[in-house]
N, C-alpha and C positions, 0 to 999 in steps of 0.2 A: 430409745424406748419405743416400743410398739404401742399404737393406740388401740384400746379395746373397742368393741362394737358400740358400747354405750357412750359414745363421745358426747352426745347431746346432754345426757343425764349428768355427765361429769363436768359439764360447763366448758368444754374446749371450743375455742372459736372455730367456726366452720372452715375458715381458710387454713387454719393449722391442721384440722382433721383431714382436709382435702390433701394437703401436702404430705401428711404422714402416710396416707394411703397410696400416694403416687408411686409407681414403679420407677426406680432409678433408671433401669435400662431403657425405658420407653420415653423418658422425658425428652421434650423437643429442644431443650437448651443444652448447650455444651458447657459443662461444669468441670473445672479442674479439681480433682481430689487425689488424695494419697490413700492407697488401699492395697491390700494383698489380693492378688488376682488369680493365683494359680496354685495347683497342687502338683507336687512332684511324686512320682510313684517309684519307691525303692523298696527292695526286700519284701515284696508283696504287701506293702502298706502305702497309703497316700500320706504325703507330708505337706503341711501348710508351707507355702513359699511366699513370704511377704516381699514382693518385688517393689512395692511402693513407687510406682511410676505415676507421672502425671498424665492422665488419660482423658480423652473426650468421651463422655458417656454414650453419645449416640453412635460411637464406633465400636462399642464393646460387644454388643449382642452377637453371639454366634461366632466370634472370632477365635482364632487359635493364637495363644500367647506363648511363644517359645523362644523368641529372640533374647529377651532379657535373662531368661533362666537357662539358656542353651549350654553354657559350660557345665552346669551341674547335671543336666539331662544327658549330655554326651558321655559324661563319666559313668553314668549308670545305664547307658544304652536304653533310654526311655523315649517313647513317642509322646508328643504333646496331646493334651485332651481338650475338648471343647467345654466352655462354660456358658451359661445363659446370663448370669449377672455378675457384677463385680462383688463377689462375696465368696466366702469359703464354700468349697464343695461340701455338700451334706455329709455329716459324719457317717451316715448309713452307707456311703460309698467307700468308706475306709474299711477294708476287709483284709483278712489274712493275718499271718503271724510273722514274726521275725525269724529268719533262718540262720542258725548258728552252725559252726563246725561240729562234727560229731563229738560226743563226750570223750574227753581225753586227747582230742586232736589239737594240734598247734593252731594258734590264732594269729591273724594279721590285723593291723590297725583298721584296714578297710572292711573287715568282716562285720563291723558294727556301724549301723546308720542311726545316729541318735535322733535325727528328725523323724525317722520312721518309728522309733520307739515312742517319741512324743505323741505322734498321731495315733498309734495303737492304743496307748493308755488313756488318752483323752476320750477316745471313742468308748473304751470299756468302762471308764468312770461314768459316762453318761448312761450307758446301757445297764450297768449293774447298780447304778444309784449309789456310788461310793459315798462315804460319809461327807455330808455337805458342810459348809462353814459353820452351820448352826447345830450340827449333830453332836450330841454328847455320847461318849463311849458307854457301853453297857455297864451297869453296876455303879454309876456315879450319881452324885446328888446334884441335880440340875439347878436347884435353888441356890446352893452355896458355892457353886463352882463356875459361874458364868464369867466370861472374859470378853471384854469389848475391845477388839483390835481394829483400829481405823486409820487408813491412809487419808490424807487430805484429798477430797474428791477433785477430779480433773476438770479443767475447762475443755469442752469438746472442740478443739482447734482442727481436728480432722486427721492429724498425724501424730503418732507416738514418736518421742525421741528417747535418747538413752537416760535422760533424767527421769522420765516416766517409768522406764524399765527398772531403774534402780529403786525408786521409792516403792513401787508396787511389788517388786520382788521381795524387798525387806518385809513389808507388811504380810505378804503371803507366807513367807518362811516362819515368821513369829506366830501367825494364826495357826498354821499347821502344827507347830510345836506344842502350843497350848492345848490344841484339840487332842493331840496324841497323849497328853498328860491327863486327859479326862475332863477338861473344861468344856462347858457349853459355850462355844466361841461364836461371837457375833462379828462377822467380817463382811460388811456391806460395801457396795460401791454405788455411786450416783454421779450426777453431772452438775457442775456449776455453770448452768447453761445460759443465764442472762449476761448482758454486757455489751459494751461498745464494739469490741472486735467483730462480733457476729453481725451487728447492724451495719458496720462499715463494709464488711465483706459482702453482705447482701446488697448494699447500694452499688458496690463496684460491679456486681453481676446482674443487677436488676431482678432479684428474687426476694421472696419473703425471708426475714431472718429466722423464722421458725423452721422453714424448709431447709435452709442452710444448716442450722443447728442440729436438726434431727438426722440429717444424712451424715453429718460428722459423728454423731453419737453411734450410729450403726457402724460406720467405718472403724471407729476407735474400739468399739466393743469387739468386733471381729479380730482386730489386731491384738487386743489384750488377751483374747482367748487362746492365742497360740503361744503366749508367754509361759504357759505352764501354771498359771495362777488359778485360784479358786475363790470366787467371791459370790455373795448373794446379790444377784442382779435385780431382784424384784423390789427395788427401792424407789428412788425419786430422782427427778430432774427439776431444777429450780424454776424452769420455764413452764412447768405443768401447772395449770390453774389449781389443781388439787393440792399443790405445794404452796404456791404463793398466796392462796386463800388464807393460809395460816400465818404467813409472813405479815399479811395485812392485819390479822387478828392480834398478833404480838404488838404491832404498831399501835393498834387501838388500846391495848392494855397499858402500854407506856403512856399514851395520851391521857387516859383516865387517871393515871398516877401523877400527872403533871410533869412528865419527863419528855414531852414533845412540845416544841414551840416554833413559831415562825418569826423570823427577824430579818431585817435588812442588814446585809453584810457585804463588805468588800471581799470578793471571791476571786479565785483563780479561774479564768475563763479561757478555754481552749478554742481558738478561732477556727480551727479546722474541723474538730469534732462538734463544735458548737455546744459545749456542755461545761458544767462546773467541775473543777477538780479539787479534791482535798489537798492540803499542804503536802501530805505524804506522796501524792501523785505528781508532784513537780520535782524534777531532778535538780542537781546542784547548779546547773546552768540556766535554770528558769524555764525549762522546756517540759512539755507534757510527756508523761511516761508512755503514752500510747501513740500519739500522732507525731511527736517530736517537735511540734510547733512551739514558738515562743508564747508563753502564757501571758495573758493580759489581766489587768485588774479591773473589776466592774462591781458596782453596787447593785445587788439583786436581793429580792426577798426570798429567803431560803427556809427550808425546814431543818431543824436541829433536834438531836436527841441529847438529853441532859446527862451525858456520861460523867460529867464532873461531880454529880451527886454521889457517885461511887468511888471517887478518886482515892479516898483514904483506904477503903477496902482493897481496891486494885493494887495499891502500893504495899500495904501491910501484909496482905495474904501471899505476896511473893515469897515471904520467908518460909511458909509451909511447903512451898514447891522446891525449895533448895535441896539439892541431892537427887531430885526426880526430874528436873528440867536442866538443860545445859546452862551453865553459869553465864555464858555470854548472852543468852536470850534473856535471862533475868536482868542482867545489867542493861541491856537495850530497853527493856520495858521500864525499868526504874528511871533511866535517862529520859525516856519519852514522857513519862508522867511528870518528871522534873520538879519535884518539891524542893523549894528553896526557902531557907530561913533567912530573913533579912529585915530591913527597916523601910517603912513608908515615910517619905519626906515630901514637903510641899515647897515649890519655888514660885514666888510671886512673879508676874509677868507685866512688863511695861511696854506699851505700844502707842505710837503717835496717832494711829487711825482707829484702833479697836480697843475694846475693853474685854480682857480675858480673865477667867478664873485662874487661880494658881495651878501650876502643872504638878500632877501627881507622879512621883518617881519612886520606883522600888529599887533598892540596892542591897546587895549582900556585903558591901564594904562601906558602911556609913563612916568608918574611921578615916576614910580618905576625903571626907566632905570638904576639908580645908583646902584640898587641891583640885576641886572641880574647876574646869576651865571652859566648858561649854555644855549646852543641853542639846540632845538630838531627838527629833520627833519622827515617827513613822510617816509614811506617805499618806495614810488615811487619818491621821490625827485631826481632831476637830479644829484645832488652830490652823493647821495646814490647809484644810478644806476651805476655811473661811477666807484666808488670805489669798488662796488660789483663785477665788472668784474674780479678783481684779488684777491679779499678777500673771500676765501671759507667760513670762519667763518661767515662773514656777510651774504653770500648767505644762509647759513644754518639758521641763525637767522631770515631772511626775510621769509623763508619757514615755519618755526615754528610759527612766529608771525601771519601768516595768520589764524591760528586756535586759537589765543588768543582773549579773549573778548575785546571790544573796549576800556574799561577803564583799561586795563592792565597797570601795572607800570613797565613792563619789558623794558629794554633799552640796546642799544649796543653802546659802546664808540668808536668813530672813532679815530684810532691811527694816530698820526702825523698830525692831522688836528685841527685847532683852529679858533675861531672867535674873532674879536676885538670889544669891546664896543665902539660905536661911541663917547661916552663921556669919553673915557679912560683918556684924558688929564686933566679932572676935578678931583681935589683932593677929595678923598672919594668915587670915583666911581671904579667899577671893570675894569680890563684890558682885558687880554686874557681869553677866555672862552672855555671850552670843548664843543664838539659837539656830541650829541647822536642821534641815530636812535630810534624813539619811536613809537609804534603802536597807541598810543592815539592821535597822530597828524593826522588830517584829510588832505588828499592830496588835496581835492577840497575846502578847506577853506583858503582864502588868497592865499599865495604862497606855502603852505605846510610846513611852518616853523614857530616855535613859540619861543619866548624868555622865559626862565625859571626863575621865581622869587620866590624861595621857601619861602622867608620871607613874601610874600604878596599874595600867592595863595595856596589853600589847595591841589590842584592836583599837582602843581609843588613841593610842600613841600613833598608829599608822594613819588613822583618820585625821588627826590633828596636823600631822606633818604634810598630808596631802592637801588639806584645805586652808591651813593657817601658815604654811611655809616655815620660816625660821623663828616664829614666835617662841619665846622661852617656855619651858615645861617645868611645872612645879612638882616637887617631891616632898611629901610631908610625913611619911611613915618609913622607918628604917629598921634594919635587923637588930641594931644595938641601940640602947637608950641615949647615947651621947650626942649624935649630930643634931645640928639645927637644920631648919628647912633649907632646901637648895633650889636654885633656879638654873636649869641646865639649858645650854644652847644646842644648836644643831651641829655639833662637832663630833658626834659619836659617843659622847659621854652622857647622853640622855636616855639610855636604855631604861625601860620601865622596871620598877621594883614591885613585883607582883605579889609577894608573900606578905603575910601579916607580920607585925612587929611592935615597934614603939613609936608613939607620936613624937614629932620633932620637939626639941627642948625649948624652943623659943615661941611656943604657942601658949599664951596665958590660960590657965585653968585646965590645960590638958597635957602639960609638960611631962614627957616621958611615960605617959600612960600606955599600957598595953592596948592593942587593938580592941580587945574585948571590953576593957574598962572604958575606953573612949566611946564606944558605941552606947554603953549604958548611960554615960554622962550626957552624950548628945541627945538621946531620946528624952532624958529628964529635962534637959535645957530647953528643948523645943516642944514639950508636950502641949503647950498652949497653942501651937500652930497645927496640931493634929498629928504630929510625928508619933510613930509607934512601931514596936516590933511586930512583924507579921509574917505570914507564910504565903508564898505565891506558887503557882503551878504552871508548868509549861503546857499541860494538857488542856485542850480546848474542847468544847462540846462538839459532838459528831455531826457534821453537815452531811445530810443524806440526800439532798435534792439533786436530781440529774435531769437535764432537759432533753431526754431522748425517749424513744419509743420502747426499745427492747429491755424492759425492766419491770419490776413490780409496781403497779399503779398505787399511788398514795391514796388511801381511802378517806378523803376529806372532800366535802362539798362546800363551796363558798356561796353564801346567801347574803344578799344586800341587807336583809333585816336581821338575821340571826348571827351573821359572821361565819367563821369556819365551823362546820358541823361534821361530826363523825358519821361515817356511813354505818347504818345498823348492821350488826353481825349477820342478821338473816339475809342481807343483801350481798354478802361476800360469796365468791370473790368478785371484786371489781375487775372485769376482764378487759384485756386489751382489745381495741376495735379490730374488725376484720378489714384488712387493707389489701388491695390487689398488688401483685408483683410489680406492676408498672410504676406504682407509687414510689418505690424505693430506688428507681432509676432516674427519677425526675425531681426529687426533693431532697433537701438537707435540713438540718435543724431538728426541731421537735415536732413529729407528725401529730402528736396528741393536741398540740396547741392550735394547729391549723385544720384539724379534721372538722368537716362541716356540721356534724351532728353529735359526735360522741361526747363532747364535753358539756353539752346542754342537757340539763336534767331538772328535777324539782327538789326543793329542800325537804329532807325527811322530817324536819321539825315543824315548819309552818306551811309547807305545800306550795310555796311560791316558786317562781322560776329561779334557777340557780345554775352554777357551773361547777364542773368537776375540777379537782386539782389536776393539772396537766404534767406536773413533775413526776418522775418515777424514782424509785429508791436506789440508792447506791447498792451495787451487787454484794458488797460486804455485809449488807443486812441479811441476805439470803444465807451466806456462809457462816453467819454468826450463831445459827441455831440448828442447822441441818442435821447435826448428829443426834438431836432429840427426835427428829422426824424419822430417822432410820429405825428407831425403836418401835414406832407405831405407824408404819407407812400407809396403812389402810384405815386409820381412824378418821372419821369424817367430821366430827363436831369439835375436836380438840387438836392442837398441834402435836400433843403426845399424851398417852394415857399416864396418869400419875403413877400407877403401879409399875408400868414399864420403866419410867424414869427412875423411880426409887430402887428398882431391882438392878438396873444396869448402868446407871450413871454414878460417878464420872467415868469417862472413857479410860480404860486401863492403859492402853498404849496408843498414842497419837503420833503418826509418822508423817513428816513433811519437810519442806525446805526451810532453811534459816531465813530466807527472804521474807517469810511471813511472820517473823518474830515480833513485829510491832502491830501492824494493822489488823490482820485477821485474828491473831491470838488475843489482842487487847479487846477487840470488839466482841469476840466470842466469850471472853471472861465477863465482860459487862452484861451481855444479854443473859448469860447463865446465872450470874448473881441476881439479876432482876427476877428471873423465873423461879429462883429458889425462895423468893418472897411471895410467890403466888401458889395457888393450889395445884399447879401443874407439876411441881417438884418439891413435895413436902420434905423429903429427906435431904434436900440440897443444903439445908442449914447446917447439917452435921459436917459438911466438907467445905463450909464457907462459900458455897456456890461455885467452887472451882470445877470447870468442866473436864479437865484433862489431868489424870493422875500422874502420868509419866509422858514426857515429850521426847521424841527422838528426831533429831534434825540431821538428815543425811547431807553429805557434802555434794558439791557440784561434780559434773562429769566433764573433764577437759579432753579435747581431741588433739592428736598429733598434728603439728603445724609445721610447714616448711616455708622458709623465707629466703629470698635471694640475699646473700651476704653483702653484695655491692649496693643494691638499691633498697633493700628492706621490703620489697614487694612480696606479698603472700603468693605462694605458688599453688596452682591446682595439682592434684595428684597425677594428672596426665602429663604434667610438665617435669615429673621427677621419675627417674629410673629406679624402681624398687626391686630389681631382680635380686639384689642382696639387701634385705631390709635394714641390716645393721650398717650399711654403707651406701646411703642414697646418693644419687648423682643428678644434677640438673641436666636435662637432656640437651638443652640449647647451648650451654657453655662448658659442660663437663666438670663444673665446680661442685663442691660439696655444699649443700644447702644448710642453713642454720635450722636445727630441729628443736622444737619446744612443744610443751603442752599448754594449750590455752583454752579459754571458754569457747565452746563451739558456736560458730556463726557462719553464715553464708559467705560473708566477705573474706573469711580466713580459709575457706574451702576445707575445713576440718570436721565437718559434720559426719556423723556415722548413722546409717540406717539400721536400727535394731532388727528390722524385719529381715534384711539380707543376712545378718549374722545368725539369726535364729534359723533361717532356711538352710544355711550352710552347715552349721554346727549343732543345731538343735537347741531347744529352750533350756534343757538341763545344763548343758555344757556352758551356754552363755550365762546362765544364772550363777553357776559355780565360779566361773572366771570373774564375773563382776564382783561377787562377794569376797573373793580371795585377794583381789588386787589392792584393797585399801580398807582400813577401818571404816565403819559406817559413817562416822562424823567427818571424815577427811575427804579432801578432793580426790576423785578417782581419775587417774590418768589412763584413758582407754588406749590400750595397745593390743590390737588383735593378734599381733605376732606371738603373743604369750598365751593365747587361748589353747594352744596345743597341749599345754601342761594339764589343764583341767580335762581335756579330752582323753589324754593318756590315763589319768587317774580313774575316771569313770569307766574307761575300757577295762582297766585292771579289776575294778569292782565286779563287773559282769563276768570277766574271765575267771575270777576266783570263785564266784557263785557256781558257774558251770562246772568247774573242775571238782569242787567239793561235792556237787551232786553226783558226780561219777564215782566218788569214793564211798559215799554212804547212801544207800537207798532211802528215799524220803519216807517210806513206811517204817523205817527204823528210828525216825526222829519224831519226837513229840513237840509240835510248835509251842505247847504250853510251857515247855522248859524255859522259854524266853522270859517268862514273867515269874519264874519260881527260883528258889535258891539253887545254886550249882549242885548241891547234894542231891536234889531230885533226879538230875540226869545221872549222877554217879551211881545212885541206888539202882536205877533202871539198868544201867550197863552192867552193874555187878550181878543183877538177877539174870541177865542174858549171858553171863560168863565172859564178858568183854573187859571187866575191870576187877582185878583181884584185890581183896582186902584180907589181911592176916586175921586168922581166928574167926572169920565170919563164914557162915554157911547159909543154905536156904532156910533151914529151921531157925537159925540164929542170925538174922540179917544184921548188917552193920548199922550203927547209929551215925549221926552226923560227924561226931568227933573222930570215929574210926575212919569214915570215908575221907575226911580232909587230911587225916594223918597219912593214910595210904597214898593220897594224891601228892602230898608234900614229899614223901620219901620215894615214891615210885616214878615220878615224872622227871625228865631232864630239865635243866635250868631254862632252856629256850621256851618250853611250853609253860612252865610256871611264870616266866617273865611275860609271856603273851597274856596269860590270865590276869596278871597284875596290871599290865598296860591297858587291857580292856577296861578293868574297873576304874583305873585312874582317868582314862579317857572319858568314860561315862560321866564321872564327877565333874571334870573340867568342862565338857561340852554342855552339860546341863546348866552349869553356872553361866557359861557364855551365852546360852539362849535366854535364860531367865533373868539374869542379873546384869551382866556387863554389856550384853548385846554385841559381843565381840565375834561377829559372824566370820570374819576373816580367820581368826584363830581356830574356829570350829573346822573350817575346811583344812587348815594345816594339821590339826590333831587327827582328823579322819584320814588324811593322806598317810600320815605316819603309821596309824594302826592298820590301814589297808596293806601297807608294805610289810608290816610285821607278820600279818596273817599269810601273805603271799609267800614269804621266804621260810616260814616255820615248817619243820618236817611233819610229815603225815604219820609216820610210825617211828618206833624207837626200840632199842634193846633194853628190856627191863633190867634195872639194877637193884631191885628190891631183894634183900637177902632171902626172903621166903619163897621167891619165884624159882621153882625147880622144873615144873612141867613145861614141855617144849611149846605147847600151844599158847603159852603166855609170853614167849620170848618176843614175838612180833605183835605188839599191841596196837589196836586201832584207836586207842583213847585220844591221841593228839588230833586225829582227824575230826573227832566229835567236838573237841574243844575249839578247834578252828571253825567248825561249822557253827557252833554257838556264838563265837566271837563275830563271825560274818553276819549273823542275824542282827546282832547289836549294831554293827556298822551300818547295815541297811536301814535300821530303824532311826539311827541318828542322822543318816543321810536324807531320809525321806522328806523333811521339810524343805531342804535345799534343792534336791534333785528328785522330785516325786516319781516321775516316770521311770528313771533309772533304778530307783529303789524298788518299785513294783516289779520291774523286769528282773532284777537280781533275785528278788524273793520268789518269783515264778520259776526262775532257773533252778534255785535250790529245791523247789518242791515239784519239779516236773517229773513225770513217770519215767522209769528206766526202761530201756528196750528189753523185751523178753529174751531170756537165754534159750528157751525152747521155741525154735521157729515154727514147729508144727502145732504149737498150742493154740487152741481156738481163742480169739479175742473175747473179752467179757462183753456180755450183752448190756451191762449196766454202763451208762455214760459216766465219764470221769467227772466228779463234782468240781465246780469251779474253785480255784484257790482263793481264799479270803484275801482282801486287800492288806498290804503291809501296815496300813494305818489302823487296822482293827487290833493289831498287836499292842498298840500303845508305845510310849517312849520307855527305853530301858531305865531301870532304877539301879543305882550303884549298890553294891553289897559290901559295905565297909568292914563287916565282920570277917570277910574272906581274906583280907590283906595280910593279917598276921600269919596265916597258914600258907601264904604264897612266897614268903620272904625267907630265903636261906641265908647262911653266913655270907656276908659280902666279900668280894675279892679285892685285895689291896695290892697295888703294884709298887714294888720297891726298886728305887734307882740310886745309883751313886754317881755323882758328878754328871747327872743328866742321862746316864746310860742305864737302861733297864736291866736288872739283875734277876728278878724273879717276881712271881705273883702268887699269892697264897690267900686262902680263906681265913678270915679272922671273925671273932664274934661281932655282931652288930654293934656299932658305936652309938651310944646314947647321944642325943642331940646336944646336950650340955657339955659333952666331952670332945666334940668334933674339932675344937680349936686347941685342945690339950695335947701338945706334941709328945710329952713324956708318956701319957696314957697310951697313945697310939703306938709308940715304940715298945712299950711293955707288951702290948698285944702281939706285935710282930715277933718280939724276942721269945715269946712263949711257944711259937711254932718251930718245927724242925728247920725249915728254910731260914727263918729269922735268926734262930740261934747260931746257925752256921756263919752268919755275918756279924751278929751283934754280941755273941758271948763275951763276957768281960775278960779282957786280956789276951784272948786267943782267937777271937772272931776275925773274919777277913778284914773288917774295918780297921782293926788294930794292926794288921800286918801290912797295910798299904804304905805306912811310914813307920818309923821307930816309935814304939809305944811311949806314951807320955802319961803323966799322972791324970787320973780321971777327973778332969775339971772342965769348967766352961770358961773359955776365954774369948768368946765371940763378942766383939765390941758392941755395946749398946743393947745386948740381949741377955745380960747376966741375970737381971731381975725376973724376966719372964720365962726363961728357959733353964730349968734345972735338970741337967743331964748327968749329974754326978754319978759315977759308977756305971755309966752306960756308953759314953762316947769319949774318945780322946779329946784333949784340949784343942780348941779352935774350930771344931767341926760345927757346921750349921745345918739345921733341919728345916726343910720346906714341906709343908703339908697342903694338899689341894683336894677339891671335890669331897669335902666332908671327911677326910681321912682315908679316902680310897687310893690316893697317890701320895707316896712319901719319897722325897729326894734328899740324900745326904750330900753335902757339899764340903769337900776337904779344904783345909786352910790354903794349900798350895794353889788350888784352882781359884779360890776366892781372890788371892793376890794377883794371879796371872790374867784372869779374864773377868770382865765386868758382866753382870747379868746372868751368870751361870747358875744362880740360885733358883732358876725357874724349873718347875717340874717338866720333865720330858723335853730337855733341850734338843736332844737328837732323836 
């Protein structure tokens, strides 16, 4: 994002403004960045070439970069050019047009440079101001047709990967589709720019994180612009004070509502990044998701948001998202919210040295209370903290336990402390229970205490065996009501019985009760002790405090007299202090805490000396509401204009990775639900405050990986001979490596640079290949060896456009035909004498019925089939774009239709009985129909391959060479061809289909050998399984009668005639062929009655499986 001149007025820190204005190429520091650095000139156009090399910026200025791109340049005989900065050469330098073979000449694959086509059309879109993402097509209602399409905004790491390419291609395709359908599409892009990675990278390099972040934004924006996408760039970056001013405002709104509080809490502390992590940011091994360091536990005073106040809404409203969000995402959110119905119980505690209140335990299986054998406490439970003050062994255990995995079975037995089962007086129940400290007990679930029942829980069973050895295990609930309680030893017979059932028969007062009955009785029995049925949640309040610099400052001032005081809104934003670059190379931890002046201020309430809050907000706070800001990016006094929110929220299509299924989406739903209770989003109540109407989660992209079969070592591509990609060989050993597709990583050497692929094949080919290889939600196994298929298809699209333009002069075609009924074109062609309609004259023009009848009777089947296929493809593709988001099937359908157009004939010999004049024998009508179908292909292709669609459209419309070489050229310039996007998306014409369907052809076989094919009347859908009906239709034809005529047809002569009966075993009831076939014959029907096979008794006895249609 570029900084405007009014940086001071916008409240941007001077250092940030200074770094924004600094020229990359003249900086004195050597910074490693990934960037596209060159343009390749092919076919009189410049092509962006993303080499993505790691470069030292001070060595860039004025250099010639040709080594990395040399293979491509040599192929096109191009000299390198000089550039001044690491950025794309100005679009104004991209001139010229693509040169194609002469009309009607043969094409070669190398005749088309798709990178050149990309560059040409990206330049023209900018010059001609093609429809922007927010432009509605003419004649549409902008108020009722808005469509908000939003990809999850990227973190500016500096380099795009294939995952970026996939998600932003999907969003661009869907945005273009909806715009072509007449919607006012909002398709913005911004930057999730705050966070630890930028601060850590800045410290490694000794620069300001704002400098690092903004140079990455510029680099990634340049990279994204060669992807063929189209976004509204005039939006936001979360590190801009004009954005985080409103993040602070939302914080204050939450604080005013009582949804913000500060509390001391045992937190996950990253010793490397020196900051607090949410539970979700700690992996299964207890390590930080960012630094990889073992996470420590510390008690710190932290800021929390009261998300639990919305827990019921967050859970219940998932039901209205069903069918619109992926079910696995809904399941993950339900699990994270974690509502559990259970019972609250109290266990008295006995201790030789201390006096403790009873332990509060929540359980979902109170029916197993008779079998409790221990109590387990979390590391931070108040009893544990109290005993640890004097127990050095316990202190050591707690310190070591911080580095254990969450599912560890380690435990520490508290000496001299026991708990008492509240049902201890019931015969058959346990009494005094040992108390353990266990890392597996979550401090923030329930009260941080659990009752251990080894006989009925696998985790408790494993813990008991690890810590109690061979102590017996009690089982008190069984599947059947008969057994008495058992005590199992450690002999393999003690497997836990985890399901509900019946209480053991020898427990008085509870004998043979069902689990549900036992729970009710226990609660009633213990109601005097406080026992009750209750609900607990896994969801904890949202800890937003982070002890780092590069984040949104928390707008709170601490006053010794007034306590925590909100910063007045007129003082927002609370800006980050100006820090020199050198600071980040010499310091770690939280710079705001150690800054000499920034944190010192005055209390806005009493005016006395006070200090600022030095924690910054979790970056998920920024991403929890940015989609509102996109709607009003220039609004100064509010996060969003209420009218903008009401008109455009919720987001219609939200696209991103499933890895954000819990954190980002849950927090975004929480903040949106809160905003729907404020004046900022009045209409939010009507949608329960849900921010995303439909969620699309794309799968990951896996790369091809080679491993040594002997050692399992990952091999670099340079270690493998890929001369034959289908048979790779390890160069050092000559062996065949193990090939697989795995998540891309540097350690596996399977990363793919999307810039290199785009530079080689072009953005459109890359996009089409990526979408075709896998459904959107599935893992994409990236195999560049298959990209040639997409390249050949798009080449055929352009070749077909060029060829059709040579057959039909563009002035003879009305582009408006594309959005009118087919009869509009037929009427025009009839008026020109190119299409004959019986009984119609110029004075008596044909009506639509006559036109369609003449079309049906006069055209050959292949052209009628092309018309039908075009209409069916439009219907399927429209549904795939709008409903199922099956982008891979769209490519497949368009490939098939492209082939059908390509092979269909241009002319035909008229077979209409009224055709007598010679000039109508050679009709051009098929070429016009192919031309119209090609326009539809280009319009359906445009969202996926926009530059190719534009190029194909321009080829269809390009002027023809003058036949009279002496004719003076026109003084009038040729008007520019309108963009393909201005034509809109094709609309299916279902009323056409009945006029395009002729009698279907049925293939008749005997014993798997084809005998004849014949047209029969169209078979109703309800009769397609009725074999006798189909045989009757066949017998009514001359060819069918020759075989099926009763008594003397060929079927009857194959063997001695028999009585007309059915003796096929097992089929007498369903197949009544009396009077049609000899005894014992079987009928097999396939493809809805279009293929019929008769199987003789002799063949059925001699060969198995012959009853299949088309055996030979």
